[in-house]
N, C-alpha and C positions, 0 to 999 in steps of 0.2 A: 375810370374810363368815362368819356363823354358819350351820352346817347344822342344820336342825330337822326331825326326822321326826315325823309325825303319823298318826293313824288317821282314816279316814272311816267312814261307816255300813256300808261293805262288810265290815268286820271280822266282822259277824254271819254272813256266808256261810261263814266259816272255823271257826265253832264245830263241835265242842267244842275244837279245838286252841287257840283264842284265849280260852277261858275263863280260862286261867291265865297268859297272856303276851300282850303286844302283838303284833299281826300282824307287826311288823318284827323280832321275835325268832325267827320261824319260819325253818327251814333250807331251803335249796335249793342244790345244788352243794356246795362245800366250806365255805360260810359262811352265816350268817344274813343276812337283808336289811339289817339294821343294820350288820353287819360289812362287808358289800359296799359300802354307801354310804360308810362311814368310810374304806375303802381308796381308793375313787375320788376322794373329796374330802378327801384326807389333810391338806390345808392348813387345813381348817376345824375349829374346835371345835364340838362338837355339843350341842344341847338335844333332849330327848325329851318328847313329849306323848302321854298315854294316858289310859285310864279311871281314875277316882280310886281305885277299890279295888285296882288293880294297882300303884299308886305305891310303897307300902312295900317290896314284894318286888323290884320293878324297881330301886329305889335300892340294894339290896344287891348287885345283879349288875353295875351299871355305874358308871363314874366321872364321868359327865356329869350336869348338872342334869336333873331330871324334874319336869314341870309347874311350872316356875318362870319365868313370863313376865317377871318383873322382872329376870331375867338377860340380857334382850335389850338390848344396848348397841351394836349394829352392824346393818348390813343383814343380812337373813335369807334363806337359800336354803331354802325350804320343800319338803320331799320327802315324797310320799305313802308311807306305810309298806308298801304293797303293790307298790311299784315296784322292779323288779330294775334297779338302777342299773348302767350300763355306760359304756364310753367314748363311745358314741353319745349317751347322755344328757348326758354332760359337755360334749361338743362343742356340743350344742344350747344348753346353759346359757351357754357362753362366747360363742357366736356370736349368739344371738337373744334371750337373756333379759335385757332391760334392767330398770331399776328399776321396781317396781310393775307387773310383767307376770306374768300367769298362763298356764301351759301347760295346756290342757284336753284330755282325751281321753275320748270317749264320756260327756260330761257330768260328768266327775270332774276335780278338780284333781290333776294329776300332779306338777307342779313350779311353783314361784313364786319370784320375786325381789321381796322386800318391803323397803321402807325401814324403818329402826328404828321410826319413829313409827307407820307403818301396822301393822307386826308387833305392836307393844305394844298398839295399839288393839284388836287381835283376839286378843290373847294368851289371855284367859280362855276364849274360844270354842275355842281349840286344846286346852285341857285336857279336852275331851270329844271323842268322835268327831265329825268335821265333818259336819254335816247339809247337806241341799240349801239350807236357808234361810241357814245360815252361809256357804255358798259364794256365794250370791247377794249377800250383803253385801260380800264381798271383791271379787266381780266388778264391783260398782258403783264401786269405787275403783281398779280396775286395767284395764290393757289386756289383751286376750285373744288368745292364739295357739293355734289348734286344730291338733292333730297326731293321727296315727293309728298311728305306728310305735314307740311306747314300749312296753316290756315291763311292762305294768300287770296284775297278777294280780286275778282276780275270784272264783275258787272254789278249794277245797283241792286238787282234782286238777290245777290249773294248776302247783302246786309240783312234783308228780310228773312231769308232762309236760316240765317245763323241766330236770329234774335231770341227765339224762345229758349234754346239751350244755353245761350250766354246769360240770359236773365237768371236762370236756375243756378248757374255756376257763380255768377257775381253775388247773388243773394247769400249763397253758402259761404263764400269767401269773406263777405262783409261781416257776417256773424251777428247781425242785428235782428231782433225779434221782439214781439210784444207791442204794446201801445204806450208811447211816450207822449202822444197827443191826447185827443178825446174821442172816444167811440161810444155812441149811445147804446143803452142796454138792449134796445130792440134791433140792433144790427145782427144779422145772421151770418155766421162763419161756418162753411162746410170744409171738412178736412182738418188737418193739424193746425191749431191756432199759432204754433210757432213759425208757420210759413206765412204769417201776416205781420208786417211791420208798419206802424203808424208813427211817423216822426213827430218831433216836438212842434206844437202849434197847428198840427193838422187836425181836422175835425170830420168825423164820419157821422152823418145824420142818421136818425132812426129809419128803419125799413130799407136799409141797404143790404145787399147780399154780396158777400165776399167768398168766392169759391176757390179754395186753395188745394183742392184734391189733386189737380194735375200739375201744380207748380206754385211758387211763392208769389205774393203780392206785396209790393213796396209802395208806400204812399209818402211822398216827400214833405219836407218842412212847410207848414202853413197851407198845405193843399186841403181843399174842401170837397167832400163827396156828398152830393145832394140826395135826398130821399128818392127811392125808386130806382137807383142805379144798381146794376149788377156788374161786378168785376170778376173775371175768371183769370187765374194764374196759369202760366207765368206772365206777370204784367208788372211793369215799372212805370210809376208816375212821379215826375220830378217835383221841384219846389213851387209853391204859390200857384198851382194850377187849380182849376175848377172843373169838376166832373158833374155836368148838369143833367141828372136823371138819365144817364147814358147806359148803353149796353157795351161794355168793354170786354171783348172776347180774348181768348188766350193769345200770347205772343206779341203783345203791344208794348212799345216803349214810347212814352210821352214825355217830352222835355219840360223845361221850366216855363212857367208863366203861360200856360195854354188854357183854352176854354174848349171843353169837349162835350158835345151832346150827340144824340143819335147813336149809331152803331159803328164800332171800330173793331177790326179783326186783323191780326198778324200785320200790324202797321207800325212804322216808326215815324214819329213827329219830332223834328229837330228841336223846336222850341218857339215860343212867342207866336203861336198860331191859334186862330179861332176856327173851330168847327162846332159852333154852339148849338146848332139846330138839327132837326131830323135829317136823315140821309145816311147811306152806308159807304164806308171807305174800308177796303180790304186788300191785303197783300201789297201795300203801297209804302212809299217813302215820301213824306211831305217835309218841305224845308221850313225856314223861319219867316215870320211876318206874312204868312199866308192867311187869307180870309176865304173860307168856303161858305158860300151863300146857302140859305135854307134849301134843303132837299138835294143838295149836291151829292151825287152818288157815282161811284165807279164800278165797272164790271171787273171781276178778277177771274172769270171762267167763261170760256167760249161755249156757244151752244152745242158744238160738236164734241166737247170734252177733250179736244185735241190740245197739243202743246202750243203755248203762246209765242208769237214772234214779236220782237221788239226791234225798232230801227236803231242801229248803233253805227256810228261813223258813216252814215248815209246808206247802209245796207241792212236788209232784213236779216235778223239773226234769230234762229230757233233757240229759245231758252231751255228747251227740254223740260219745262215746268208746265203743269196743267193749270196752276193758279199763279197768275201774275197780275197785279193791279196797275196803278199809275205811279208816275214819278213827277213830282211837282216842285219846281224851283222856288227860291225865295221871292217874296213880294208879289206872288200871284194872287189875283182876285177872281173868284167865280161868282156868277150871278145866280139868282134864285133858280132852282130847278136844273142846274147844269148836270149833264149826264156824260160821263167819261168812259169811252170804250176801253177794252182790255189792252193793257200793255202800252198805253199812250204816255207821252211826256209833254208837260206844259212848262215852258221855260220862263226864266226870270222876268218879273215885272209885267207879265202879260195879264190881260183882262179877258175872260172867256164867257161866252153865252151859249146856251142851247146844247146841242149834241156835239161832242168832241170825238171825231172819228179819225183824226190825223194828229200828228205831233204839232205842237204850237211853238213857233220860234219866240225868242226873247222880245220884250217891248212891243207886243202886238195885241191889238184889240181883235178878237176872233169871234165871229158869229156866222160862220159859213152855213150852218143849218137853217138860218133865217134868211138866206139869200144875199147876205152882205159880203162884200170883199174884205179880206183881212187888211187892217189899216195899222200903220205904225203909230204906237203910243208916243206922244211927244215927250221928249226927255224932261222938260220942265214939269210936266204933269206927274211923271214918275217920281221926281225929286220931291215935289210938294206932297204927293200921296204918302211917301215914306215919312216925311216930317210929321204929318198928321197921325199916322199909325204909331210912330214912336212916342208921340206926346200922350197918346191914350194909355200907354204903359209906363209913363214917367221916365222915358229914355230920351236923352238929348241927341238930336241929329248933329253929327260933327262934319267937319270939312272932309275927313277921310271917307265917311259914308257917302257923301255927295260925289267925291272924286271917283269912288269905285263905280257908282252908277254911270257916271260919264264915260269911264273907260270901257265898261261893259257895253254900253250903247254903241260905242265906236267899234269894238272888236267883233260885235255880232251883226254888224250892218249887212255883211254878205249873206249871212244865214237868212235874214229877212228877205233879201232880194231874191235868193234862190227859191224861197217859199211863195213868191208872188205877192208879198206884202207891199201895199201902196201907201203913198204919202198924201193923205187928204183927210178932211174932217170925217169922223165916224158918225154915221147916221143909221138908225134902225127904223 
């Protein structure tokens, strides 16, 4: 059976994180949702379906077909891209998911087993986020199984809420423990040393504290942890990252090739991001190629200890959570001393200064707290900045990368207009 991950309309809730990637490439625990599904259904070859403008860059990152319904030549296991696939989901598929059966949860398709003919018939619809109307067409041809216990994500803070427990489970499933890299004698480990894994090429300097009493700690290949750092589990740190005398509290997932200093708590960093200096980031999700200037800090708790509201689809939504940080899209740059209020979103390729008390639209230079009007970042500046950032990590900017920025600049124009962003030279 072919595994096929798709997006539904709910991807909009995860903006700005999903402007530059399908929702199934977002990270929670030690893996992205796609990597997790591929591990659980390892016997299946995969097809991926996403928005058309993401296809060129996604094809560069994966080895499976993208938006190619003609590749369907067998029964298809359809997997919602926001589903955290686990063994329970696999058991449900094997036990109850007969041919042409949809598993629905809260009105959304979570899983489906489609015959090749039915899957091909709806293949073109899968090449766009599945709408309610498209779902109804599938419902008319399939049997329905209603469930309520699958781990289907709906909002970006759901990634953060799931992170700590997923790290624990992923670490146990991976079965790796001990030190295959180098750990100095004067490193202090609290808790069971089997809950610490140091991968090949990784180096933990003297006077580092690893606290595994509340969960495991995973340090990836060629990652370096500098003296003075304290890391509390559950925490995952990917390959070739540098932890610069930082305080990494529980519940953090840090992707590959990051630079992290200061304090981090209950936060996901997608990858290729710099937070090298002092400053606190908590209960947040940070995208790729982000640079957080020295002393950049976010609030994750209101003064009233009340639940945090986040603007989603233009409306204020009560998260029901007391602790919610910020959500920062790819290529964002914050200046020195940036202070981000609770539950705020900073969108793709924006440059921000001062106090951020409102959501920031894409491609915007934002310094309202200094009395400046929000100004549109010139597209050519965004492209040039991306090229410079890539080169610092030995990554070549491709035509697909440039075209993605151009497309995003075009499709987010109205968002800037509605936020009152003007087109003129930025001056502080």
